[in-house]
N, C-alpha and C positions, 0 to 999 in steps of 0.2 A: 792143707783144707785154700781152697779158696775163698774167699770174704763175699756177703754180694751184698748190699742195697734193696731195702723194699720200703712200699708206699705201700703203708696202710690205712685205712679210713679207721675216724677218731675212734669209731666203736669196739673198731676192729682191734685196736689193737690196747684198747681199752680194758675190754675181755681179755689178752691174753695177759694185760700185767696184772693184772688179778690175779691170774693163772698164776704167776711168777711169783708174787708177793708171799700167797696165798702158800709156796710150796715153798717159797726162802733160795730160792736157782732165779740166772741172771733173763729177764728173757728172752735173750737170744739164745738160751739151752729151748726153753718151751719153744720157740719157734722154728728151730731146728726141729728138735722130737717133732713138730706137728708138721713138720714137710716131711721127713724122714717118712713118719707112717702110714701118712695120707701116697706116697710117692710106692711104698710098698704093697700099698692097697689095688692101686692103681695098675701098676707089674700085672699079680693076684688077676682082675679082673681080666689086665690083654690074654694073658695064657688062655684063661675060661676060650676065650672070644676061639681066641688062634688053634685051640681042640676042640671047637665043641663040633 
């Protein structure tokens, strides 16, 4: 895996930190999952436009 660093606005960091704490998982996992889901959604949108 590749490690990256992100700069987040304080409100965004707080939001994802609260999610991580409520789920009992690390903040890094919440951010990774959120980015993975977004990438999938963007890929689907790109495929729709390409075929459309």
